[in-house]
C-alpha positions in Angstrom: 55.5 -44.9 86.1 51.7 -44.8 86.4 52.0 -45.8 90.1 54.5 -42.9 90.7 52.2 -40.4 89.0 49.2 -41.7 91.1 51.3 -41.4 94.3 52.2 -37.8 93.5 48.6 -37.0 92.6 47.4 -38.5 95.9 50.0 -36.6 98.0 49.1 -33.4 96.2 45.4 -34.0 96.7 45.9 -34.8 100.4 48.0 -31.7 100.9 45.5 -29.5 99.2 42.7 -31.0 101.3 44.7 -30.8 104.5 45.3 -27.1 103.9 41.6 -26.4 103.8 42.0 -24.6 100.5 38.6 -23.7 99.0 38.8 -24.1 95.2 37.9 -20.7 93.7 36.1 -22.3 90.7 33.9 -24.4 92.9 32.8 -21.2 94.8 29.1 -20.3 94.2 29.1 -17.1 96.3 26.6 -18.1 99.0 26.9 -16.3 102.4 28.0 -19.6 104.0 30.8 -20.0 101.4 31.9 -16.4 101.8 32.1 -16.8 105.6 34.1 -20.1 105.1 36.5 -18.4 102.7 37.1 -15.5 105.1 37.6 -17.7 108.0 40.1 -19.9 106.1 42.0 -16.9 105.0 42.1 -15.4 108.5 43.4 -18.7 109.9 46.0 -19.3 107.2 47.3 -15.7 107.2 47.6 -15.6 111.0 49.4 -19.0 111.0 51.8 -18.0 108.2 52.7 -14.5 109.4 52.8 -15.3 113.2 55.4 -18.0 112.4 57.8 -15.4 111.0 57.2 -12.8 113.7 54.8 -10.6 111.7 51.6 -11.4 113.5 50.7 -7.7 114.2 47.2 -6.6 113.4 48.3 -4.2 110.6 50.2 -6.9 108.7 47.5 -9.5 109.2 44.7 -7.3 107.9 46.7 -6.2 104.9 47.5 -9.8 104.0 44.0 -11.0 104.6 42.8 -8.3 102.2 45.3 -9.4 99.6 44.3 -13.0 99.9 40.6 -12.2 99.5 41.3 -10.0 96.5 43.4 -12.8 94.9 40.6 -15.4 95.7 38.0 -13.2 94.0 40.2 -12.9 90.9 40.7 -16.6 90.8 37.0 -17.2 90.7 37.0 -15.6 87.3 39.9 -17.5 85.6 39.0 -19.5 82.6 41.5 -22.4 82.4 40.5 -24.8 85.2 43.0 -27.4 84.2 45.8 -24.9 84.5 44.5 -23.6 87.8 44.3 -27.2 89.2 47.9 -27.8 88.1 49.1 -24.6 89.8 47.2 -25.4 92.9 48.6 -28.9 93.0 52.2 -27.6 92.4 52.2 -24.9 95.0 50.2 -26.6 97.7 52.5 -29.5 97.5 55.4 -27.1 98.2 53.6 -25.6 101.2 52.8 -22.4 99.3 49.1 -22.9 99.3 47.8 -19.3 99.4 45.6 -17.5 96.9 48.1 -14.7 96.3 50.8 -17.2 95.2 48.3 -19.3 93.2 47.0 -16.3 91.3 50.5 -14.9 90.5 51.7 -18.3 89.2 48.4 -19.0 87.4 48.9 -15.7 85.5 52.5 -16.4 84.7 51.7 -20.0 83.6 48.7 -18.8 81.5 50.9 -16.1 79.9 53.7 -18.6 79.1 51.2 -21.1 77.6 50.4 -18.5 74.9 54.0 -17.7 74.0 56.0 -19.2 71.3 59.8 -19.4 70.9 60.9 -17.0 68.1 64.0 -15.2 67.0 
């Protein structure tokens, strides 16, 4: 069982690394990091939306802005363990973008505070 868990962790880590995802909670805000985040977002958005025939400038700029807005919000989250779990889950599924990660982090965080009641 431990070897299976380690294998899953390794695959998730490799996938996250391969995607070039910059972890929001490791972000310090330097100009170099800001430029790196912007470049990564531009590349990922162009790749994703061009593959589905939506690589027009309007769509790309709109989605780049949404990704950057989501990244900025993710730099302020407080539960790193939960964020790491969400990143691992969604990057392993090929859904490694800040918008999805933020949305699912918020949903997971909300669910973690709920209790089953009548």
